[in-house]
VOPAGU-2260 file (C-alpha; in pm, 1 decimal, decimal comma):
REM VOPAGU-2260
SITE   aa  ch    i         X         Y         Z
SITE  MET   A    0     528,3      96,2   -2359,3
SITE  ALA   A    1     728,1     308,6   -2098,8
SITE  VAL   A    2     572,2     539,3   -1830,6
SITE  GLN   A    3     658,0     886,5   -1912,4
SITE  SER   A    4     882,7    1023,8   -1577,2
SITE  LEU   A    5     787,3    1378,3   -1424,6
SITE  GLU   A    6    1183,6    1414,7   -1430,2
SITE  GLY   A    7    1165,9    1373,1   -1789,4
SITE  LEU   A    8     890,8    1657,7   -1811,9
SITE  LEU   A    9    1108,7    1877,4   -1590,0
SITE  THR   A   10    1432,4    1795,8   -1800,9
SITE  GLN   A   11    1265,0    1928,7   -2098,5
SITE  GLY   A   12    1162,9    2265,2   -1897,5
SITE  LYS   A   13     770,7    2196,9   -1959,3
SITE  LEU   A   14     651,2    2284,2   -1647,9
SITE  LYS   A   15     719,5    2637,3   -1555,2
SITE  GLY   A   16     411,4    2856,8   -1529,6
SITE  ARG   A   17     154,8    2564,7   -1621,3
SITE  ARG   A   18    -114,0    2405,8   -1437,7
SITE  VAL   A   19      14,1    2054,2   -1329,6
SITE  PHE   A   20    -288,0    1809,7   -1154,6
SITE  VAL   A   21    -127,7    1579,0    -909,8
SITE  ARG   A   22    -320,8    1314,7    -784,0
SITE  ALA   A   23    -184,0    1216,8    -456,4
SITE  ASP   A   24    -292,1     989,1    -179,0
SITE  LEU   A   25    -314,2    1191,1     138,4
SITE  ASN   A   26    -573,1     911,2     256,9
SITE  VAL   A   27    -437,9     994,1     578,5
SITE  PRO   A   28    -643,9     911,5     938,4
SITE  LEU   A   29    -795,1    1185,5    1145,3
SITE  ARG   A   30    -798,1    1242,3    1473,4
SITE  ASP   A   31    -963,0    1560,9    1679,3
SITE  GLY   A   32    -929,1    1757,1    1318,2
SITE  LYS   A   33    -606,0    1670,4    1289,9
SITE  PRO   A   34    -379,9    1393,6    1112,1
SITE  SER   A   35    -240,7    1175,2    1346,5
SITE  ASP   A   36      15,7    1029,8    1130,0
SITE  ILE   A   37     133,2    1167,9     804,9
SITE  SER   A   38     334,7     913,0     661,5
SITE  ARG   A   39     169,3     972,6     355,9
SITE  ILE   A   40     178,5    1324,0     358,5
SITE  LEU   A   41     513,8    1293,3     388,7
SITE  ALA   A   42     561,5    1067,1      61,2
SITE  SER   A   43     391,5    1311,0    -156,4
SITE  LEU   A   44     645,2    1603,8     -40,7
SITE  PRO   A   45     894,5    1505,2    -296,9
SITE  THR   A   46     708,1    1525,3    -630,0
SITE  LEU   A   47     557,7    1826,9    -437,9
SITE  ARG   A   48     875,6    2067,8    -394,0
SITE  ARG   A   49    1004,7    1940,7    -735,7
SITE  LEU   A   50     696,1    2096,0    -912,4
SITE  LEU   A   51     700,4    2415,7    -666,5
SITE  GLY   A   52    1059,4    2441,1    -775,1
SITE  ALA   A   53    1015,1    2443,4   -1085,3
SITE  GLY   A   54     747,0    2680,4   -1087,5
SITE  ALA   A   55     491,8    2470,7   -1179,5
SITE  ARG   A   56      53,3    2567,7   -1030,8
SITE  VAL   A   57      34,9    2284,5    -859,0
SITE  ILE   A   58    -334,6    2154,5    -808,8
SITE  LEU   A   59    -329,2    1877,7    -565,5
SITE  SER   A   60    -617,7    1571,1    -542,3
SITE  SER   A   61    -676,9    1303,5    -287,0
SITE  HIS   A   62    -965,1    1116,8    -166,2
SITE  LEU   A   63    -977,3    1056,2     224,8
SITE  GLY   A   64   -1181,3     789,6     315,4
SITE  ARG   A   65   -1531,4     602,6     172,8
SITE  PRO   A   66   -1793,4     925,7     206,3
SITE  LYS   A   67   -1933,9     714,5     -70,0
SITE  GLY   A   68   -2023,6    1030,2    -312,7
SITE  GLN   A   69   -2150,9    1178,5      11,6
SITE  ARG   A   70   -2018,8    1532,6     160,4
SITE  LYS   A   71   -1874,6    1418,2     477,1
SITE  ALA   A   72   -1726,9    1773,7     743,0
SITE  GLU   A   73   -1546,8    1463,7     878,4
SITE  LEU   A   74   -1367,3    1343,4     590,0
SITE  SER   A   75   -1279,7    1702,9     472,1
SITE  LEU   A   76    -889,2    1754,7     347,3
SITE  ARG   A   77    -910,9    2084,6     505,8
SITE  PRO   A   78    -640,1    1977,7     807,5
SITE  VAL   A   79    -411,9    1804,3     532,3
SITE  ALA   A   80    -372,4    2131,1     403,5
SITE  ALA   A   81    -239,9    2278,1     704,0
SITE  GLU   A   82      -4,4    2008,5     799,7
SITE  LEU   A   83     109,4    2008,2     404,0
SITE  ALA   A   84     185,0    2435,1     442,9
SITE  ARG   A   85     385,2    2304,0     773,7
SITE  GLN   A   86     625,2    2068,3     613,4
SITE  LEU   A   87     622,7    2230,1     264,9
SITE  GLY   A   88     711,5    2596,4     440,8
SITE  THR   A   89     471,6    2726,8     245,4
SITE  ALA   A   90     114,7    2835,4     209,1
SITE  VAL   A   91    -138,9    2573,0      58,1
SITE  ALA   A   92    -465,8    2733,1     -66,7
SITE  PHE   A   93    -758,7    2533,2      -0,9
SITE  SER   A   94   -1090,4    2485,7    -192,1
SITE  ASP   A   95   -1361,4    2375,7     -63,5
SITE  ASP   A   96   -1494,3    2148,1    -417,9
SITE  CYS   A   97   -1301,1    1989,8    -660,5
SITE  LEU   A   98   -1552,1    2124,9    -955,5
SITE  GLY   A   99   -1725,3    2426,4   -1010,9
SITE  GLU   A  100   -1680,3    2813,4   -1042,4
SITE  SER   A  101   -1497,9    2866,5    -695,9
SITE  THR   A  102   -1275,7    2601,3    -746,7
SITE  GLU   A  103   -1159,4    2701,0   -1142,3
SITE  ALA   A  104   -1125,0    3052,5    -975,8
SITE  ALA   A  105    -888,0    2961,5    -721,4
SITE  ALA   A  106    -684,2    2752,4    -981,7
SITE  ALA   A  107    -705,0    3024,3   -1240,2
SITE  GLU   A  108    -582,5    3279,9    -961,9
SITE  LEU   A  109    -261,2    3036,0    -867,2
SITE  GLU   A  110     119,6    3189,0    -990,4
SITE  ASP   A  111     405,7    3009,6   -1038,8
SITE  GLY   A  112     540,9    2792,4    -775,2
SITE  GLN   A  113     144,2    2783,0    -582,5
SITE  ILE   A  114     -27,9    2517,3    -484,7
SITE  LEU   A  115    -405,6    2462,2    -418,1
SITE  LEU   A  116    -568,7    2120,3    -223,9
SITE  LEU   A  117    -895,7    2041,9    -388,3
SITE  GLU   A  118   -1157,6    1908,4    -152,1
SITE  ASN   A  119   -1210,0    1525,9     -91,2
SITE  LEU   A  120   -1277,0    1376,3    -456,1
SITE  ARG   A  121   -1513,5    1138,0    -347,6
SITE  PHE   A  122   -1775,6    1372,5    -206,3
SITE  TYR   A  123   -1868,3    1300,2    -560,7
SITE  ALA   A  124   -1989,6     968,2    -684,8
SITE  GLY   A  125   -1847,3    1059,6   -1054,0
SITE  GLU   A  126   -1504,2     995,0    -837,3
SITE  THR   A  127   -1487,3     656,5    -769,8
SITE  GLY   A  128   -1802,4     576,5   -1111,4
SITE  ASN   A  129   -1498,8     709,7   -1326,7
SITE  ASP   A  130   -1786,7     958,2   -1468,8
SITE  ARG   A  131   -1669,4    1075,5   -1810,3
SITE  ASP   A  132   -1868,6    1436,5   -1736,3
SITE  PHE   A  133   -1651,5    1435,3   -1389,9
SITE  ALA   A  134   -1324,8    1348,4   -1504,9
SITE  ARG   A  135   -1344,3    1616,0   -1800,8
SITE  GLY   A  136   -1449,1    1852,3   -1501,1
SITE  LEU   A  137   -1098,4    1766,3   -1306,0
SITE  ALA   A  138    -881,0    1776,8   -1639,5
SITE  ALA   A  139   -1022,7    2116,0   -1744,6
SITE  LEU   A  140    -834,0    2252,8   -1425,7
SITE  ALA   A  141    -540,1    2201,5   -1574,0
SITE  GLU   A  142    -302,4    2132,3   -1863,3
SITE  VAL   A  143     -69,8    1829,6   -1755,4
SITE  TYR   A  144    -154,2    1563,3   -1517,2
SITE  VAL   A  145     101,3    1368,0   -1303,3
SITE  ASN   A  146      17,4    1042,6   -1104,6
SITE  ASP   A  147     177,3     975,0    -773,6
SITE  ALA   A  148     -80,9     785,5    -615,0
SITE  PHE   A  149      31,4     457,8    -656,2
SITE  GLY   A  150    -197,4     301,9    -372,6
SITE  THR   A  151    -478,3     355,2    -584,4
SITE  ALA   A  152    -322,8     290,1    -944,7
SITE  HIS   A  153    -529,3     -47,6    -909,6
SITE  ARG   A  154    -858,1     127,8    -945,1
SITE  ALA   A  155    -987,9     266,7   -1257,2
SITE  HIS   A  156   -1155,7     594,1   -1093,2
SITE  ALA   A  157   -1183,1     929,2   -1280,5
SITE  SER   A  158    -915,0    1148,2   -1155,9
SITE  THR   A  159    -651,5     746,5   -1183,9
SITE  VAL   A  160    -772,0     715,0   -1509,3
SITE  GLY   A  161   -1046,7     900,6   -1679,1
SITE  MET   A  162    -940,2    1245,5   -1676,6
SITE  VAL   A  163    -594,2    1114,0   -1804,5
SITE  PRO   A  164    -716,9    1152,2   -2237,5
SITE  PHE   A  165    -838,4    1524,1   -2140,8
SITE  VAL   A  166    -461,1    1645,3   -2040,8
SITE  ALA   A  167    -195,2    1746,0   -2287,1
SITE  GLU   A  168      59,8    1595,6   -2097,2
SITE  ALA   A  169      70,0    1288,8   -1850,0
SITE  ALA   A  170     374,8    1174,6   -1624,0
SITE  ALA   A  171     428,0     960,4   -1350,3
SITE  GLY   A  172     534,1    1134,0    -976,9
SITE  LEU   A  173     864,5    1041,1    -839,7
SITE  LEU   A  174     689,9     826,0    -566,7
SITE  MET   A  175     486,7     653,0    -809,4
SITE  GLN   A  176     820,3     597,2   -1025,8
SITE  LYS   A  177    1032,5     460,7    -712,5
SITE  GLU   A  178     738,6     227,8    -679,4
SITE  LEU   A  179     704,0      78,9    -987,5
SITE  ASP   A  180    1087,6      35,4   -1011,5
SITE  LYS   A  181    1154,1    -114,9    -681,0
SITE  LEU   A  182     894,8    -345,0    -726,9
SITE  GLN   A  183    1015,5    -481,4   -1064,4
SITE  ILE   A  184    1277,6    -623,2    -847,9
SITE  ALA   A  185     999,8    -847,6    -714,8
SITE  LEU   A  186     949,1    -992,3   -1055,5
SITE  GLU   A  187    1290,4   -1033,9   -1199,0
SITE  PRO   A  188    1425,2   -1121,8    -789,9
SITE  GLU   A  189    1776,4   -1235,6    -740,9
SITE  ARG   A  190    1750,2   -1551,0    -590,6
SITE  PRO   A  191    1663,4   -1686,7    -360,3
SITE  PHE   A  192    1346,6   -1467,5    -332,7
SITE  LEU   A  193    1139,1   -1558,2     -22,1
SITE  CYS   A  194     766,7   -1418,4       5,2
SITE  LEU   A  195     676,6   -1367,9     361,4
SITE  LEU   A  196     244,7   -1318,4     367,4
SITE  GLY   A  197      64,2   -1288,4     656,3
SITE  GLY   A  198    -251,0   -1114,4     726,6
SITE  ALA   A  199    -652,5   -1314,4     835,1
SITE  LYS   A  200    -764,3   -1413,9     527,6
SITE  VAL   A  201    -676,7   -1593,7     238,7
SITE  SER   A  202    -905,9   -1457,3      40,5
SITE  ASP   A  203    -758,3   -1118,3      86,9
SITE  LYS   A  204    -432,0   -1273,0     -49,5
SITE  LEU   A  205    -527,7   -1602,5    -296,2
SITE  GLY   A  206    -435,2   -1425,5    -587,8
SITE  VAL   A  207     -69,7   -1362,8    -508,1
SITE  LEU   A  208     -18,4   -1662,8    -344,5
SITE  GLU   A  209    -121,7   -1833,1    -652,5
SITE  ALA   A  210      81,8   -1622,7    -823,1
SITE  LEU   A  211     381,9   -1630,3    -615,2
SITE  ALA   A  212     399,4   -2013,0    -490,8
SITE  PRO   A  213     551,6   -2106,1    -850,0
SITE  ARG   A  214     794,0   -1839,2    -889,7
SITE  ALA   A  215     969,5   -1826,3    -531,6
SITE  ASP   A  216    1177,4   -2047,2    -329,0
SITE  VAL   A  217    1071,7   -2001,0       2,0
SITE  LEU   A  218     691,7   -1919,5      63,6
SITE  ALA   A  219     651,2   -1816,4     410,1
SITE  VAL   A  220     279,8   -1811,2     585,4
SITE  GLY   A  221     213,4   -1684,7     908,0
SITE  GLY   A  222    -106,2   -1459,8    1034,1
SITE  ALA   A  223    -496,3   -1606,2    1071,3
SITE  MET   A  224    -422,8   -1682,2     685,0
SITE  ALA   A  225    -199,8   -2004,9     798,0
SITE  TYR   A  226    -456,6   -2214,5    1034,7
SITE  THR   A  227    -658,8   -2225,0     685,6
SITE  PHE   A  228    -363,1   -2398,9     542,2
SITE  LEU   A  229    -320,2   -2572,8     875,4
SITE  ALA   A  230    -630,5   -2718,4     817,1
SITE  ALA   A  231    -609,0   -2812,2     467,5
SITE  GLN   A  232    -339,2   -3083,4     578,6
SITE  GLY   A  233    -540,1   -3216,6     800,5
SITE  VAL   A  234    -379,7   -3035,9    1137,6
SITE  ALA   A  235    -573,3   -2928,6    1436,9
SITE  ILE   A  236    -638,1   -2570,9    1477,4
SITE  GLY   A  237    -843,2   -2600,9    1762,5
SITE  SER   A  238   -1052,2   -2247,2    1778,3
SITE  SER   A  239    -845,1   -2094,9    1552,2
SITE  LEU   A  240    -953,1   -1856,0    1264,3
SITE  VAL   A  241   -1023,2   -2041,1     932,6
SITE  GLU   A  242   -1212,0   -2010,6     632,4
SITE  PRO   A  243   -1382,2   -2347,4     519,8
SITE  ASP   A  244   -1466,6   -2231,2     182,0
SITE  ARG   A  245   -1100,7   -2181,3     116,9
SITE  ILE   A  246    -893,6   -2518,8     255,9
SITE  GLU   A  247    -952,8   -2608,4    -163,3
SITE  ASP   A  248    -808,5   -2316,0    -227,5
SITE  ALA   A  249    -523,8   -2398,7      17,7
SITE  ARG   A  250    -454,6   -2711,8    -108,9
SITE  ARG   A  251    -432,3   -2588,1    -480,4
SITE  VAL   A  252    -144,9   -2344,6    -346,2
SITE  ILE   A  253       9,5   -2651,4    -148,4
SITE  ALA   A  254      34,6   -2832,4    -497,9
SITE  TYR   A  255     169,0   -2526,0    -717,2
SITE  ALA   A  256     416,3   -2471,4    -417,4
SITE  LYS   A  257     502,9   -2859,0    -464,1
SITE  GLN   A  258     493,0   -2858,6    -842,8
SITE  ALA   A  259     750,8   -2572,9    -873,1
SITE  ASP   A  260     999,1   -2704,4    -592,5
SITE  CYS   A  261     899,1   -2375,0    -403,1
SITE  ARG   A  262     954,4   -2481,7       0,4
SITE  LEU   A  263     609,3   -2345,4     126,4
SITE  LEU   A  264     647,7   -2314,5     541,1
SITE  LEU   A  265     384,1   -2280,8     786,2
SITE  PRO   A  266     396,7   -2254,9    1180,1
SITE  SER   A  267     502,2   -2536,7    1373,5
SITE  ASP   A  268     467,5   -2349,4    1708,8
SITE  HIS   A  269     141,6   -2118,8    1822,3
SITE  VAL   A  270      98,5   -1865,0    2064,0
SITE  VAL   A  271    -263,6   -1937,5    2190,8
SITE  ALA   A  272    -533,2   -1816,2    2363,3
SITE  ARG   A  273    -920,3   -1876,2    2492,9
SITE  GLU   A  274   -1009,9   -1554,0    2309,3
SITE  PRO   A  275    -822,1   -1256,8    2194,4
SITE  GLY   A  276    -796,1    -939,0    2340,6
SITE  GLU   A  277    -528,7    -755,9    2615,9
SITE  GLY   A  278    -574,4    -988,6    2934,7
SITE  SER   A  279    -618,7   -1315,6    2723,7
SITE  ALA   A  280    -361,4   -1586,0    2947,3
SITE  SER   A  281    -157,5   -1711,7    2616,5
SITE  ARG   A  282      82,0   -1977,9    2626,4
SITE  VAL   A  283     318,5   -2143,1    2314,4
SITE  VAL   A  284     215,3   -2488,6    2225,4
SITE  SER   A  285     275,2   -2695,8    1913,7
SITE  GLU   A  286     -52,9   -2826,5    1897,2
SITE  ILE   A  287    -322,2   -2627,3    1939,9
SITE  PRO   A  288    -572,7   -2769,7    2190,8
SITE  ASP   A  289    -953,3   -2779,6    2173,3
SITE  GLY   A  290   -1130,9   -2411,1    2310,2
SITE  TRP   A  291    -804,0   -2263,0    2220,8
SITE  MET   A  292    -707,1   -2041,0    1908,3
SITE  GLY   A  293    -386,0   -1910,3    1760,9
SITE  LEU   A  294    -281,8   -1583,4    1742,2
SITE  ASP   A  295      39,4   -1568,7    1666,4
SITE  ILE   A  296     316,3   -1760,2    1535,9
SITE  GLY   A  297     567,1   -1891,8    1778,6
SITE  PRO   A  298     921,6   -1824,4    1875,2
SITE  ASP   A  299    1028,5   -2109,4    1716,6
SITE  THR   A  300     862,5   -2019,0    1373,4
SITE  ALA   A  301     985,3   -1665,1    1419,3
SITE  ALA   A  302    1327,2   -1713,4    1444,4
SITE  ARG   A  303    1259,6   -1999,3    1125,2
SITE  TYR   A  304    1140,8   -1755,9     944,9
SITE  ALA   A  305    1362,5   -1428,2    1044,3
SITE  GLU   A  306    1629,8   -1663,6     936,6
SITE  GLU   A  307    1476,4   -1757,3     589,9
SITE  ALA   A  308    1448,5   -1354,1     598,8
SITE  ARG   A  309    1821,0   -1285,0     647,1
SITE  ARG   A  310    1931,2   -1520,9     377,2
SITE  ALA   A  311    1757,6   -1422,7     117,4
SITE  ARG   A  312    1837,7   -1234,1    -189,4
SITE  THR   A  313    1522,0   -1099,9    -236,9
SITE  LEU   A  314    1229,4   -1048,5      36,1
SITE  LEU   A  315     892,6    -896,4      -2,7
SITE  TRP   A  316     698,3    -904,9     332,4
SITE  ASN   A  317     323,2    -821,1     320,4
SITE  GLY   A  318      99,2    -910,2     641,8
SITE  PRO   A  319     172,3    -917,5    1031,8
SITE  MET   A  320     233,8   -1278,0    1121,1
SITE  GLY   A  321      30,2   -1241,7    1440,4
SITE  MET   A  322    -304,2   -1006,4    1580,7
SITE  PHE   A  323       9,7    -771,8    1606,4
SITE  GLU   A  324    -221,3    -458,8    1716,7
SITE  VAL   A  325    -234,7    -642,8    2060,6
SITE  GLU   A  326     103,9    -660,2    2284,8
SITE  ALA   A  327      27,2   -1019,2    2313,3
SITE  PHE   A  328      62,9   -1124,9    2003,9
SITE  ALA   A  329     272,3    -912,1    1908,0
SITE  ALA   A  330     608,8   -1083,5    1937,7
SITE  GLY   A  331     601,5   -1332,1    1633,6
SITE  THR   A  332     635,5    -983,4    1382,3
SITE  ARG   A  333     863,6    -824,5    1523,1
SITE  THR   A  334    1113,4   -1104,4    1517,0
SITE  VAL   A  335    1033,0   -1143,0    1130,3
SITE  ALA   A  336    1067,2    -749,4    1147,6
SITE  GLN   A  337    1423,3    -790,4    1260,6
SITE  GLY   A  338    1519,3   -1068,8    1042,6
SITE  VAL   A  339    1385,3    -872,9     710,2
SITE  ALA   A  340    1579,2    -555,0     802,8
SITE  GLN   A  341    1895,9    -794,4     833,9
SITE  SER   A  342    1824,4    -957,0     518,3
SITE  GLU   A  343    2165,0    -963,3     271,8
SITE  GLY   A  344    1920,0    -884,3     -27,0
SITE  SER   A  345    1669,4    -637,5    -133,0
SITE  SER   A  346    1387,8    -607,0      92,1
SITE  ILE   A  347    1035,4    -480,6      -7,0
SITE  VAL   A  348     808,0    -444,2     292,6
SITE  GLY   A  349     387,9    -336,6     218,2
SITE  GLY   A  350     108,5    -343,8     418,5
SITE  GLY   A  351       4,3    -110,9     681,6
SITE  ASP   A  352     109,3    -342,8     990,8
SITE  SER   A  353     418,4    -491,4     837,5
SITE  LEU   A  354     519,3    -177,2     824,2
SITE  ALA   A  355     419,5     -48,1    1149,2
SITE  ALA   A  356     637,7    -335,4    1280,7
SITE  ILE   A  357     919,6    -191,1    1112,6
SITE  ASN   A  358     861,5     145,9    1223,1
SITE  GLN   A  359     762,5      87,9    1590,3
SITE  LEU   A  360    1159,7     -77,8    1606,1
SITE  GLY   A  361    1332,3     195,8    1363,1
SITE  LEU   A  362    1395,3     -28,0    1159,7
SITE  ALA   A  363    1318,4     187,6     816,0
SITE  ASP   A  364    1591,1     274,9     739,0
SITE  MET   A  365    1743,5    -106,6     677,3
SITE  ILE   A  366    1450,0    -184,3     481,4
SITE  ASP   A  367    1482,8    -124,1      44,1
SITE  HIS   A  368    1181,9      31,3       7,5
SITE  LEU   A  369     880,8      66,0     202,7
SITE  SER   A  370     579,1      12,1     -10,7
SITE  THR   A  371     264,2     311,4     -35,6
SITE  GLY   A  372      79,9      67,7    -215,0
SITE  GLY   A  373    -123,8    -195,5     -54,2
SITE  GLY   A  374    -361,1    -359,2    -289,8
SITE  ALA   A  375    -203,8    -191,9    -557,9
SITE  SER   A  376     129,2    -358,4    -442,9
SITE  LEU   A  377      16,2    -716,9    -441,1
SITE  GLU   A  378    -138,5    -677,5    -783,1
SITE  TYR   A  379     137,2    -515,5    -929,9
SITE  VAL   A  380     388,1    -836,0    -781,6
SITE  GLN   A  381     113,3   -1057,7    -975,3
SITE  GLY   A  382     173,9    -911,2   -1299,2
SITE  ILE   A  383    -182,4    -773,8   -1322,9
SITE  GLU   A  384    -202,9    -449,6   -1508,2
SITE  LEU   A  385    -308,5    -172,2   -1302,6
SITE  PRO   A  386    -508,6     113,8   -1497,6
SITE  GLY   A  387    -385,3     399,5   -1312,1
SITE  VAL   A  388     -32,8     223,0   -1442,3
SITE  ALA   A  389    -133,2     135,3   -1822,6
SITE  VAL   A  390    -310,8     511,3   -1892,1
SITE  LEU   A  391      16,5     662,8   -1853,5
SITE  GLU   A  392     198,5     400,0   -2088,3
SITE  ARG   A  393    -105,8     478,8   -2354,2
């Protein structure tokens, strides 16, 4: 079954004068009471502008942080309302709650083309618990539901799944639809298909490694997770981070790749130091000595991965190649980012540090799709059903 699209509802003229509940992902970092990174706010704007321009009465919702069912002033969405108003060029009303009489009254007072932002959904335990009464209460605020929060689509929460059966119409927002369309490329790739995976732990990406090893033409592994793979092959890794309980998993992925004729690439040189952090003396080695730890892929490995990226017809990159947040160990990730930007094919980049590298180098316009999904993106490319998408299909 296909997902109902927002554009479909707009084409049918169904939204003017109707209250539309929009689940967005406005989970932005705050510093000194203001959003310090507005990327997710900017990503939500196309859907909001289309709805407001069509005369819808928008009730906007999101979570922020992990308050675990408790009201925490430092996790209020009020600062987001101010930034949204600045970006949209229109007033954004704010409700101090997401349920109750005051919220219902604020929603009822909306006029065509106006917007109301609700307080943090996760101030209620019923949000993450997908509580039926909480979900029904949210649904009572509106007639139409639009999910534009792909980043939470892998969570069966009240605002992503539970409330949908209680509304008359449900659709995917423009950002959600874009994510689904673009990520479909990784499910039906043009060859050669390269998967670049990095990050700290094999356990964080074991599922995607197992799923993609038989499907990709090349699987290039970087970051600290590479050392578990090297240890699985009997390579000396010094004091590098390793997950002993995942070594057998790494061997299984290696076997899957070999059986599928997928080339598995691992670092052949490394930037090492005795301890992580700025100011640590570092050097490049092909064999890691005792007492030293690998903190970035070396220049030869980075060049090799970047060349694979340039040749790929379909490319998926998620995760840094080293300790990217420390300048001394960021070169590998940046070299790979440049190769990804020069790819001849379709490129999809996700994960905070991968996106940060692309943005720092001013390469965003050279990437086909910068995914906001994080964990949802990785689950989707594995072929795992996302609850927040499946409910829209039903």
